TILO-181371 format. One line per field, with one value per residue: residue in one letter; x, y, z of N, C-alpha, C, O in turn; residue number from 1. Coordinates in Angstrom, 1 decimal, always signed. Atoms other than C-alpha are relative to their C-alpha. Layout:
# TILO-181371
type	A  ... .
neast	X  ... .
nnorth	Y  ... .
nup	Z  ... .
caeast	X  ... .
canorth	Y  ... .
caup	Z  ... .
ceast	X  ... .
cnorth	Y  ... .
cup	Z  ... .
oeast	X  ... .
onorth	Y  ... .
oup	Z  ... .
seq	NUM  ... .
This chain:
# TILO-181371
type	X  X  X  X  X  X  X  X  X  X  X  X  X  X  X  X  X  X  X  X  X  X  X  X  X  X  X  X  X  X  X  X  X  X  X  X  X  X  X  X  X  X  X  X  X  X  X  X  X  X  X  X  X  X  X  X  X  X  X  X  X  X  X  X  X  X  X  X  X  X  X  X  X  X  X  X  X  X  X  X  X  X  X  X  X  X  X  X  X  X  X  X  X  X  X  X  X  X  X  X  X  X  X  X  X  X  X  X  X  X  X  X  X  X  X  X  X  X  X  X  X  X  X  X  X  X  X .
neast	+0.8  -0.9  -0.8  +0.9  +0.0  -1.3  +0.0  +0.9  -0.6  -1.1  +0.5  +0.7  -1.0  -0.7  +0.8  +0.3  -0.9  +0.3  +0.5  +0.4  +1.4  +0.5  +0.4  +1.4  +0.5  -0.7  -1.2  -0.2  -1.4  -0.1  +0.1  -0.7  -1.4  -0.9  -0.4  -1.5  -0.1  +0.5  -1.0  -1.2  +0.4  +0.1  -1.3  -0.6  +0.5  -0.5  -1.4  -0.1  +0.4  -0.9  +0.7  -0.6  -1.1  +0.5  +0.5  -1.2  -0.7  +0.8  +0.0  -1.3  +0.0  +0.9  -0.7  -1.1  +0.6  +0.6  -1.1  -0.8  +0.9  +1.3  +1.1  +0.2  +1.0  +1.0  +0.0  -1.4  -0.6  -1.5  -0.4  -0.6  -1.3  -0.5  +0.3  -0.2  +0.5  -0.4  +1.1  -0.4  +1.0  +0.2  +1.4  +0.1  +0.8  +1.2  +0.1  -1.2  -0.1  -0.7  -0.4  +0.9  -0.1  +0.6  -0.9  +0.2  -1.2  +0.2  +1.0  +1.0  -0.4  -1.3  -0.1  -0.7  -0.3  -0.3  -1.3  -1.1  -0.1  +0.1  -0.6  +0.7  -1.1  +0.5  +0.4  +1.3  +0.3  +1.4  +0.1 .
nnorth	-1.2  -1.2  +0.0  -0.6  -1.4  -0.5  +0.0  -1.1  -1.3  -0.2  -0.3  -1.3  -1.0  -0.3  -0.8  -1.4  -1.0  -1.3  -0.9  -1.3  +0.0  -1.4  -0.7  +0.2  -0.9  -1.3  +0.0  -1.3  +0.0  +0.3  -1.2  +0.1  -0.4  +1.1  +0.2  -0.2  -1.4  -0.5  +0.3  -0.9  -1.4  +0.0  +0.0  -1.3  -1.0  +0.2  -0.4  -1.5  -0.6  +0.5  +1.1  +1.3  +0.1  +0.3  +1.4  +0.9  -0.1  +0.7  +1.5  +0.5  +0.0  +1.1  +1.3  +0.2  +0.3  +1.3  +1.0  +0.0  +0.4  +0.4  +0.0  +1.3  +0.9  +0.3  +1.4  +0.5  -0.8  +0.1  +1.3  +0.0  +0.8  +0.4  +1.4  +0.4  +1.3  +0.6  +0.5  +1.1  +0.1  +1.4  +0.5  +1.5  +0.1  +0.8  +0.8  +0.0  -1.2  +0.4  -1.1  -0.2  +1.2  +1.1  +0.7  -0.3  -0.5  +0.0  +1.0  -0.2  +0.3  -0.6  -1.4  -0.7  -1.3  -0.6  -0.8  +0.9  +0.0  -1.4  -0.8  -1.2  -0.6  -1.3  +0.0  -0.6  -0.5  -0.2  -0.9 .
nup	+0.0  -0.1  +1.2  +1.0  -0.3  +0.4  +1.5  +0.4  -0.3  +1.0  +1.3  -0.1  -0.2  +1.3  +0.9  -0.6  +0.5  -0.6  +1.0  -0.5  +0.1  +0.1  -1.2  -0.2  -1.0  +0.0  -0.8  -0.6  -0.6  -1.4  -0.8  -1.2  +0.1  -0.1  -1.4  -0.2  +0.0  -1.2  -1.0  +0.2  -0.4  -1.5  -0.5  +0.3  -0.9  -1.4  +0.0  +0.1  -1.3  -1.1  -0.8  +0.3  -0.9  -1.4  -0.1  +0.1  -1.3  -1.0  +0.3  -0.4  -1.5  -0.5  +0.3  -0.9  -1.3  -0.1  +0.1  -1.2  -1.2  +0.6  -1.0  -0.7  +0.6  -1.1  -0.5  -0.2  -1.0  -0.2  -0.6  -1.4  +0.0  +1.3  +0.4  +1.4  +0.4  +1.3  +0.7  +0.8  +1.0  +0.5  +0.1  +0.3  +1.3  +0.0  +1.3  +0.8  +0.8  +1.3  +0.8  +1.2  +0.8  -0.8  -0.9  -1.4  -0.6  -1.5  -0.2  -1.1  -1.3  -0.3  -0.6  +0.9  -0.4  +1.3  +0.0  +0.4  +1.5  +0.5  -1.1  -0.5  -0.6  -0.5  -1.4  -0.2  -1.3  -0.3  -1.2 .
caeast	+0.0  +2.8  +4.6  +1.5  +1.4  +5.2  +4.8  +1.8  +3.7  +6.7  +4.6  +2.5  +5.6  +7.2  +4.2  +4.1  +5.6  +5.9  +4.1  +3.4  -0.3  -0.5  -2.1  -5.5  -7.1  -5.9  -2.4  -1.6  +1.8  +2.9  +2.0  +3.9  +7.4  +10.4  +11.3  +15.1  +14.7  +12.6  +15.2  +18.1  +16.2  +15.6  +19.2  +20.4  +18.1  +19.3  +22.9  +22.3  +20.5  +23.2  +20.7  +22.5  +25.7  +23.8  +22.1  +25.4  +27.1  +24.2  +24.3  +28.1  +27.7  +24.9  +27.0  +30.0  +27.9  +26.1  +29.3  +31.2  +28.3  +25.6  +22.1  +21.3  +19.3  +16.1  +16.1  +19.9  +21.5  +25.1  +27.0  +28.0  +30.8  +32.9  +31.8  +32.6  +31.1  +32.3  +30.0  +30.3  +28.4  +28.5  +25.3  +24.3  +23.0  +19.5  +20.0  +22.8  +24.2  +25.1  +26.9  +25.5  +26.6  +24.9  +28.0  +27.5  +30.0  +28.4  +26.4  +23.3  +24.1  +27.6  +28.5  +29.7  +31.5  +31.3  +34.3  +36.5  +35.8  +35.1  +37.4  +35.8  +38.6  +36.6  +36.2  +32.7  +31.8  +28.3  +27.6 .
canorth	+0.0  +2.4  +1.4  +2.5  +5.9  +6.4  +5.5  +7.9  +10.7  +10.2  +10.2  +13.2  +15.0  +14.8  +16.5  +19.6  +22.7  +26.2  +29.0  +32.7  +32.8  +36.6  +38.9  +38.0  +40.9  +44.4  +45.1  +47.9  +49.1  +48.1  +50.7  +49.3  +50.7  +48.4  +46.9  +47.1  +50.8  +51.4  +49.6  +51.6  +54.9  +54.0  +53.1  +56.3  +58.3  +56.6  +57.2  +60.9  +61.5  +59.7  +57.2  +54.3  +55.1  +55.2  +51.9  +50.3  +51.6  +50.3  +46.9  +46.6  +47.5  +45.0  +42.2  +42.9  +43.0  +39.8  +38.0  +39.0  +38.4  +36.3  +36.5  +33.7  +30.7  +30.2  +27.0  +26.7  +27.8  +28.1  +24.9  +24.0  +21.6  +20.6  +17.5  +15.7  +12.7  +10.4  +9.2  +5.8  +5.7  +1.9  +0.2  -3.5  -4.3  -5.5  -6.8  -7.5  -4.4  -4.9  -2.7  -1.6  -4.9  -7.0  -8.1  -8.3  -6.2  -6.1  -9.0  -9.0  -8.9  -7.4  -4.3  -1.7  +1.6  +3.9  +5.9  +2.9  +3.4  +7.1  +9.5  +12.3  +14.7  +17.6  +18.5  +19.2  +21.4  +21.4  +24.3 .
caup	+0.0  +0.9  -2.3  -4.4  -2.6  -3.3  -7.0  -7.3  -5.6  -7.9  -11.0  -9.9  -8.7  -12.2  -13.8  -11.4  -12.9  -11.5  -13.3  -12.7  -11.9  -12.1  -9.5  -8.0  -6.1  -5.2  -3.8  -1.4  -0.1  +3.3  +5.9  +8.9  +9.5  +9.0  +12.4  +11.8  +11.0  +14.1  +16.3  +14.8  +15.3  +19.0  +19.5  +17.8  +20.0  +23.2  +22.2  +21.4  +24.7  +26.7  +28.1  +26.3  +28.3  +31.6  +30.8  +29.9  +33.1  +35.2  +33.4  +34.0  +37.7  +38.1  +36.4  +38.5  +41.7  +40.9  +39.9  +43.0  +45.4  +43.7  +45.3  +47.7  +46.4  +48.4  +50.5  +50.6  +53.8  +55.0  +55.8  +59.3  +58.4  +55.4  +53.5  +50.3  +48.6  +45.9  +43.2  +41.5  +38.1  +37.8  +36.8  +36.7  +33.2  +32.9  +29.3  +26.9  +25.1  +21.4  +19.0  +15.6  +14.0  +16.7  +18.6  +22.4  +24.2  +27.7  +29.1  +31.3  +35.0  +34.6  +36.6  +34.2  +35.0  +31.9  +33.1  +32.4  +28.7  +28.3  +30.4  +32.4  +33.1  +34.6  +38.3  +39.3  +42.3  +43.8  +46.1 .
ceast	+0.9  +0.8  -0.9  +0.0  +1.3  +0.0  -0.9  +0.6  +1.2  -0.5  -0.7  +1.0  +0.8  -0.9  -0.3  +1.1  -0.4  -0.4  -0.4  -1.5  -0.6  -0.5  -1.5  -0.4  +0.9  +1.3  +0.2  +1.4  -0.1  +0.1  +0.9  +1.5  +0.9  +0.6  +1.5  +0.2  -0.5  +1.0  +1.2  -0.3  +0.0  +1.4  +0.8  -0.5  +0.5  +1.5  +0.2  -0.4  +0.9  -0.6  +0.7  +1.3  -0.4  -0.5  +1.1  +0.8  -0.8  +0.0  +1.4  +0.1  -0.8  +0.7  +1.1  -0.5  -0.5  +1.0  +0.9  -0.8  -1.3  -1.1  -0.2  -1.1  -0.9  +0.0  +1.3  +0.6  +1.5  +0.3  +0.5  +1.3  +0.3  -0.4  +0.3  -0.5  +0.5  -1.2  +0.5  -1.2  -0.3  -1.4  +0.1  -1.0  -1.2  -0.2  +1.4  +0.1  +0.8  +0.4  -0.9  +0.1  -0.5  +0.9  -0.3  +1.3  -0.2  -1.2  -0.9  +0.6  +1.4  -0.1  +1.0  +0.2  +0.3  +1.2  +1.2  +0.2  +0.0  +0.6  -0.9  +1.1  -0.3  -0.3  -1.3  -0.1  -1.4  -0.1  -1.4 .
cnorth	+1.2  +0.1  +0.7  +1.5  +0.6  +0.1  +1.2  +1.4  +0.3  +0.4  +1.4  +1.1  +0.4  +1.0  +1.4  +0.9  +1.3  +1.0  +1.3  +0.1  +1.4  +0.5  -0.2  +1.0  +1.3  -0.2  +1.4  +0.0  -0.3  +1.3  -0.1  +0.4  -1.3  -0.1  +0.3  +1.5  +0.6  -0.3  +0.9  +1.4  +0.1  +0.0  +1.3  +1.0  -0.2  +0.4  +1.5  +0.6  -0.4  -1.1  -1.4  -0.2  -0.3  -1.4  -1.0  +0.0  -0.8  -1.5  -0.5  -0.1  -1.1  -1.4  -0.2  -0.3  -1.4  -1.1  -0.1  -0.5  -0.4  +0.0  -1.5  -0.8  -0.4  -1.5  -0.6  +0.9  -0.2  -1.4  +0.2  -0.7  -0.4  -1.4  -0.2  -1.4  -0.5  -0.7  -1.1  -0.2  -1.4  -0.4  -1.5  -0.1  -0.9  -0.8  +0.1  +1.3  -0.4  +1.3  +0.1  -1.2  -1.3  -0.8  +0.5  +0.5  +0.2  -1.0  +0.4  -0.4  +0.5  +1.4  +0.8  +1.5  +0.7  +0.8  -0.8  +0.1  +1.4  +0.9  +1.2  +0.8  +1.4  -0.2  +0.7  +0.5  +0.3  +0.9  +0.1 .
cup	+0.0  -1.3  -1.1  +0.2  -0.5  -1.5  -0.5  +0.3  -1.0  -1.4  +0.0  +0.2  -1.3  -0.8  +0.6  -0.5  +0.7  -1.1  +0.8  -0.2  +0.0  +1.4  +0.1  +1.1  +0.0  +0.9  +0.5  +0.6  +1.5  +0.8  +1.3  -0.3  +0.0  +1.4  +0.2  +0.0  +1.3  +1.2  -0.1  +0.4  +1.5  +0.6  -0.2  +1.0  +1.4  +0.0  +0.0  +1.3  +1.2  +0.9  -0.3  +0.9  +1.4  +0.1  +0.0  +1.3  +1.1  -0.2  +0.5  +1.5  +0.5  -0.3  +1.0  +1.4  +0.2  -0.2  +1.2  +1.2  -0.6  +1.0  +0.5  -0.7  +1.1  +0.3  +0.2  +1.0  +0.1  +0.6  +1.4  +0.0  -1.5  -0.3  -1.4  -0.2  -1.3  -0.7  -0.9  -1.1  -0.5  +0.1  -0.3  -1.2  +0.1  -1.3  -0.7  -0.8  -1.2  -0.7  -1.3  -1.0  +0.8  +0.9  +1.4  +0.6  +1.5  +0.2  +1.2  +1.3  +0.3  +0.6  -0.9  +0.5  -1.3  +0.0  -0.2  -1.5  -0.6  +1.2  +0.3  +0.8  +0.6  +1.5  +0.1  +1.5  +0.2  +1.2  +0.5 .
oeast	+0.6  +1.1  -0.3  +0.1  +1.3  +0.5  -0.5  +0.5  +1.3  +0.1  -0.4  +0.9  +1.2  -0.3  -0.9  +2.3  -1.5  +0.1  -0.8  -2.0  -1.8  -0.2  -2.3  +0.1  +1.8  +1.3  -0.1  +2.0  -1.1  +0.8  +1.3  +2.0  +0.5  +1.0  +1.9  +1.0  +0.2  +1.3  +1.7  +0.5  +0.5  +1.7  +1.5  +0.3  +0.8  +1.9  +1.0  +0.1  +0.8  +0.1  +0.7  +1.5  +0.3  -0.2  +1.1  +1.2  -0.2  +0.1  +1.4  +0.6  -0.4  +0.6  +1.3  +0.0  -0.2  +0.9  +1.3  -0.2  -2.3  -0.9  +0.1  -2.1  -0.5  +0.1  +1.4  +0.8  +2.1  -0.5  +1.1  +2.2  -0.6  -0.4  +0.1  -0.5  +0.8  -2.1  +1.5  -2.3  -0.9  -2.2  +1.0  -2.1  -1.0  -1.0  +2.2  -1.0  +1.9  -0.2  -1.8  -0.8  -0.4  +0.5  -0.4  +2.3  +0.8  -2.3  -0.5  +1.2  +1.8  -1.1  +2.1  -0.8  +1.4  +1.8  +2.3  +1.3  +0.6  -0.1  -1.5  +1.3  +0.6  -0.7  -1.4  +0.2  -2.0  +0.4  -1.7 .
onorth	+2.2  +1.3  +1.5  +2.3  +1.8  +1.1  +1.9  +2.3  +1.4  +1.2  +2.2  +2.2  +1.6  +1.7  +2.3  +0.7  +1.5  +0.9  +1.3  +0.1  +1.6  -0.1  +0.1  +0.8  +1.4  -1.0  +2.4  -1.0  -0.1  +2.2  +1.0  +0.2  -2.3  +0.9  +0.9  +2.0  +1.5  +0.6  +1.4  +2.1  +1.1  +0.7  +1.7  +1.8  +0.8  +0.9  +2.1  +1.7  +0.2  -1.6  -2.2  -1.3  -1.1  -2.0  -2.0  -1.0  -1.5  -2.3  -1.6  -1.1  -1.8  -2.3  -1.3  -1.2  -2.1  -2.2  -1.2  -1.2  +0.4  -0.3  -2.4  -0.3  -0.9  -2.3  -1.7  +2.1  -0.9  -1.9  +1.2  -0.3  -0.5  -2.2  +0.7  -2.2  +0.3  -1.2  -0.9  -0.6  -1.6  +0.0  -2.0  +0.5  -2.0  -1.8  +1.0  +1.8  -1.0  +2.4  -0.7  -1.3  -2.4  -1.8  +1.7  -0.2  +0.5  -0.9  +1.1  -1.5  +0.6  +2.1  +0.4  +2.1  +0.5  +1.1  -0.2  -0.2  +1.6  +1.0  +1.8  +0.5  +2.3  -1.2  +1.8  -0.3  +1.0  +0.4  +0.8 .
oup	-0.7  -1.7  -1.9  -0.8  -1.0  -2.0  -1.4  -0.6  -1.4  -2.0  -0.9  -0.4  -1.4  -1.6  -0.1  -0.5  +1.0  -2.3  +1.9  -1.3  -0.1  +2.4  -0.8  +2.3  -0.8  +1.8  -0.1  +0.9  +2.1  +0.5  +1.8  -1.4  +0.7  +1.9  +1.2  +0.8  +1.9  +2.0  +0.9  +1.0  +2.1  +1.5  +0.7  +1.5  +2.1  +1.1  +0.8  +1.7  +2.2  +1.8  +0.7  +1.5  +2.1  +1.2  +0.7  +1.8  +1.9  +0.7  +1.1  +2.0  +1.5  +0.6  +1.5  +2.1  +1.2  +0.3  +1.5  +2.0  -0.5  +2.2  -0.2  -1.2  +2.2  -0.6  +0.8  +0.8  -0.7  +1.3  +1.7  +0.9  -2.3  +0.6  -2.3  +0.8  -2.2  +0.0  -1.7  -0.7  -1.5  +0.9  -0.9  -1.1  +0.6  -1.3  -0.3  -1.3  -1.1  -0.6  -1.4  -1.8  +0.2  +1.5  +1.7  +0.5  +2.2  -0.4  +2.1  +1.4  +1.5  +0.4  -1.0  +0.8  -1.9  -1.1  -0.4  -1.9  -1.6  +2.2  -0.6  +1.9  +0.7  +2.0  -0.4  +2.4  -0.7  +2.3  +1.5 .
seq	1  2  3  4  5  6  7  8  9  10  11  12  13  14  15  16  17  18  19  20  21  22  23  24  25  26  27  28  29  30  31  32  33  34  35  36  37  38  39  40  41  42  43  44  45  46  47  48  49  50  51  52  53  54  55  56  57  58  59  60  61  62  63  64  65  66  67  68  69  70  71  72  73  74  75  76  77  78  79  80  81  82  83  84  85  86  87  88  89  90  91  92  93  94  95  96  97  98  99  100  101  102  103  104  105  106  107  108  109  110  111  112  113  114  115  116  117  118  119  120  121  122  123  124  125  126  127 .
């Protein structure tokens, strides 16, 4: 059934040609201003009035303030003592894992640590 649809599509697709169908109905010029022009006019006006410089200075100050002393995250308090934990990503396989050619490279029931095969050379800090 799908083959018939594909054949019909290929035959019909060959007979389709592009053509200029002309104009149907009235045409009017676009009344809305060009958005790029409006944005450029606003930016130019901000620069000329000096407001752009004030906004940029306020933005820089806010970025510096938030990067040096970020706002507190709700629900997370200060720690009372230092602690660290190690994470072992090993998993016990529920089924055989095969490659794209069907060869089994990990058997069901084996414990597999993916970091033995793919290195992870980054240090992660969780605050």
